[in-house]
C-alpha positions as CSV (number, residue, x, y, z in Angstrom):
1,M,0.8,20.4,-89.7
2,R,-0.9,17.1,-89.0
3,S,-4.7,16.7,-89.2
4,P,-6.4,15.8,-86.0
5,Y,-7.8,12.8,-87.9
6,D,-4.4,11.3,-88.7
7,S,-3.9,8.0,-87.2
8,G,-0.1,7.6,-87.4
9,R,1.6,5.4,-89.9
10,P,3.1,1.9,-89.9
11,A,6.6,1.9,-88.6
12,E,9.3,1.0,-91.2
13,T,9.9,-2.6,-90.2
14,G,10.2,-4.6,-93.4
15,D,8.1,-7.5,-94.6
16,L,5.7,-8.8,-92.0
17,D,5.0,-11.9,-94.0
18,Q,8.5,-13.1,-92.9
19,V,7.5,-13.0,-89.2
20,T,7.5,-16.5,-87.9
21,S,9.3,-16.4,-84.6
22,L,10.1,-14.5,-81.4
23,A,13.4,-13.5,-82.9
24,N,11.5,-11.9,-85.8
25,V,9.2,-10.0,-83.4
26,T,12.2,-8.8,-81.5
27,R,13.7,-7.5,-84.7
28,I,10.4,-5.6,-85.4
29,V,10.5,-4.0,-82.0
30,D,14.1,-2.9,-82.4
31,E,13.2,-1.5,-85.9
32,M,10.2,0.4,-84.4
33,R,12.5,2.0,-81.8
34,N,14.9,3.0,-84.6
35,D,12.0,4.4,-86.6
36,L,10.8,6.4,-83.6
37,E,14.3,7.8,-83.1
38,A,14.6,8.7,-86.9
39,H,11.1,10.0,-87.3
40,P,9.8,11.2,-83.9
41,G,7.4,13.8,-85.5
42,D,5.6,11.0,-87.4
43,W,4.7,9.0,-84.4
44,E,1.6,9.7,-82.4
45,T,2.4,7.3,-79.6
46,V,5.6,8.6,-78.3
47,T,5.2,7.5,-74.7
48,L,4.9,4.0,-73.2
49,E,1.4,4.8,-71.9
50,T,0.0,5.9,-75.3
51,F,1.8,3.0,-77.1
52,L,0.3,0.4,-74.7
53,E,-3.1,1.9,-75.2
54,A,-2.8,1.8,-79.0
55,L,-1.5,-1.8,-78.8
56,S,-4.4,-2.9,-76.7
57,R,-6.9,-1.3,-79.1
58,S,-5.1,-2.8,-82.1
59,L,-5.1,-6.3,-80.6
60,T,-8.8,-5.9,-79.7
61,A,-9.7,-4.8,-83.2
62,H,-7.4,-7.2,-85.1
63,P,-9.9,-10.0,-85.8
64,Q,-12.1,-7.7,-87.9
65,P,-9.8,-7.3,-90.9
66,H,-9.5,-11.1,-91.2
67,H,-13.3,-11.3,-91.1
68,N,-13.6,-8.5,-93.7
69,F,-11.3,-10.4,-96.1
70,G,-13.0,-13.7,-95.5
71,E,-9.9,-15.1,-93.8
72,P,-10.0,-17.2,-90.6
73,F,-8.5,-15.5,-87.5
74,P,-5.5,-17.6,-86.5
75,D,-6.2,-19.7,-83.4
76,P,-3.8,-19.8,-81.7
77,P,-2.5,-16.4,-82.7
78,T,0.8,-16.3,-84.6
79,W,4.0,-14.2,-84.2
80,K,3.0,-12.5,-87.5
81,L,-0.4,-11.5,-86.0
82,F,1.3,-9.9,-83.0
83,A,3.8,-8.1,-85.2
84,E,0.9,-6.7,-87.4
85,A,-0.9,-5.4,-84.4
86,T,2.3,-3.9,-83.0
87,V,3.6,-1.9,-85.9
88,Y,0.5,0.4,-86.3
89,E,1.6,2.8,-83.6
């Protein structure tokens, strides 16, 4: 049984440091779909509505980890940044 405080897990999508293009992000999205099909009980955001809500929150909060680690937030944002925000369903 899952704790009510569980926040999901990263989808199994491979190394995000290799994300440099739209094609890489497309691969990530395909791998997320495959991960959802393979592990449906592990996902909290199983509907489009809940996924989009989680994605919006992730994108809004995403500058904070960069700040916490003393890293500049990419401006303009990169494909890697979008992939990072996307995989935490």
